N, C-alpha and C positions, 0 to 999 in steps of 0.2 A: 302629520309629517315629522320626520326625525332629522331635519337639517341641522348639521353640526352637533348632533348628540353622540358623543364618544363614549359616555359612561351609561351602562344599563342600570337603572335604579332598582330593577327587580321588584317593583311594587312595594318598596320599604323605605323608611327614613334612613338617613345617613348612619346614625348610631347602630340601628338594627342591622343594616347592610354590612358595616365593618365588622361587627361581632360575628355575624354569620360567616363571612369570608375567612375570618381568623380561625373559627372552629373547623371549617372545612379544610383549611390549609394544614392545621395541626393533624387532622385525621388522615390527610393525604401523606404527610411526612411519616406518620406512624405506621399506616397500613400499606402505603405505596400505591394504592388504587382504591377509588371509591366510586359509587354509583350515584348520580344526581341528574337533574335536568340539563338539557343542552345549554340553556341560557346561563345557568349557574356555573356550568363547567367552563364556558368561555370567559365568564367574569373571574373565576378562580385562576384560570390560566394567566390572565393579565396581572393578577394579584401576586401569585407565588413565584413566577419566573424571575422577576427582578431580585427577589430575596435569595433565590438559589444562586444567582450570579454574584451577589455580595458574599455568599458563603464560600466561594471557591478560594483555594489556597493562593492563587496568583493575585487576588485582590486583598489578601490579608498578610502581606509579607512583613509588615511592621506591627508592633503592638498597638500603636495609635490607631491604625486603620482597622485592625482586628477588633478592638474594643468598640470603635465607632460603628462598624457594620453589625456587630452583635447587639448593640443597643437599638439600632434601627429595626433589626429583625424582631427583637423582643417587644418593641413598641407596636409592631403590626401583628405578631402572633399571640402575645400575651401568655406565653407558656414556656417556662424555662427548659422543660424536658424536650419540647419540640425544637427549641433553639439549639440545644446540645446535639440532638440527633441531626439537625440540618447542617451544623458546622462540623459534624463528625463523619459518619458513614456516607451521608448523601453527598457532601462536598467531595469526598474521595472518589465516589462512584462516577460523578459527572465532571471530574476534573479536566478531561480532555475534550469535552463536548462544547462547541462554541455557541450554545443557545439551543432552543427547542427541547427543553428538558421534559416536557409533558406531552402526552398524546391523548386525543379525545376520540373515542370509538362509540358510534351511535348504536343503541340497543333496541330501538323501536319505540312504540307508544305505550304509555302506562294505562292499565285497565280502568282505573277509577275516573280520571279526568282527561285521558287521551293525550297527556303531555309527552313531548319528545324526551326520551331518556337517553343517557349516555354514560359511559365509563371513562373517567379521567385517571391516568396512571403516569408514574414516572417511567420514562422510556428505558433507562438503563437497568431497571429491575425486572423487565419482562424477559425471562429466559427463553421463551418459545420463539419470539421474534428474533432474538439475538443469537440463536443457537448456531446458525450457519454463517454468521458474519464474522469477519476478522477485524481486529482493531486497526483503524486507519491512523496514519501519522497526521499530526496537526499541521495544517498548511494555511497560509495567508490567502486572502481573496485577491484575485487579479482579474484584469479585464479579459474578455474572451479573445480579443485580438492577440494579446500577449501570450495567452495559453496556446492558441493555435500555432503561433510562431515557434514557441518552445517545442510543441509536438512535432512540427515540421523539421526543426533542427535535429531533434532526437532521431526521427526517421531517417534523415539524410546521413547522420553519423552512423547509424546501424547499417545502412546500405553500403556505405564506404568501407566499413569494417568487414562486411561479408565479402565485398569485392576484393579487398586486400588479402583476406584469407584464401580465397579461391586462387588468386594470382600466385600466392606463395606455394600453394599445393601444386599448381601447374608447373612452376619453375623447378620445384624439387623433382617432379616426375621427369621433366626434360633433362635435368642433370643426371638422373639415374639412367635414363635411356642412352644418353651420350656416353656415360662411363661404360655401360655394357657394350655398346657398339665399338668403342675404342679397344676394349679388351678382346673382343672377337676379331677385330682387324689385326691386332698384334699377334694373336695366335695364328691366324691364317698366314701372315708374313713369315712367322717362324717356321711354320710347316712347309712353306714354299722354299725357304732357304735351306732346310735340312737336306733334301735330296740333292740339291746342287753341290753342297759341301761333300756329300758322300761320293758323288760322281767325280769330283776333283781328286779326292783321296784315291779312288780306284784307278783313275788315269795316272796318277803319280806312281802308284805301286806297279802298274803295267810297264811304265817307262823304266823304272828301276830294274824290273825283271829282265826287260829286253837288253838293257845295258850290261847286266851281269852275264847274260847269255853270249853277247858279243865278245866280252872280255874272255870268257871261257874258250870260245871258238878260236880266237886269236892266239891264246896260249897253247 
């Protein structure tokens, strides 16, 4: 039974196991993916991911922290070229990722001894998997309850904004229709007034003609 056994010894002594994991980590940093057994891949994942976290720029903002982290990485990897690669291109590539730098993909069983084989790779260097994905902004972890509340607030705000836009459109349409109706009413009133004015003028002209005729007859 394996009660409380957190470290897989991999059938080796501690010195042999550390040397093997250091060599595998250097190969992974250099080639970005390697094939090995599933047990070794899981052990390598636990070995290399803390070192990648130490190589990130946000953990090396001062010279003291930078040199300290480089010394820890060199103590574990034992290869200065792997350390420079780790603190160079690898740290730039995984700068925005908050963990989970490696991926294990099972490949089936080996022909000789039927061992479970797997490929372990650095996630950000796989161009096939990351082809259709867009870069996500770095966010902090929050509780689900707070996230749901934020989503509900955003949905309500969007709904109110849509309702306000619709109300503004309706009010503008009503104003336009009222303006058109007022213009039509004024035109109708003017048209009604015009014949009355012409009738008054005609009646005044007739009166003037009749008065002139009377004056002529009296004369």
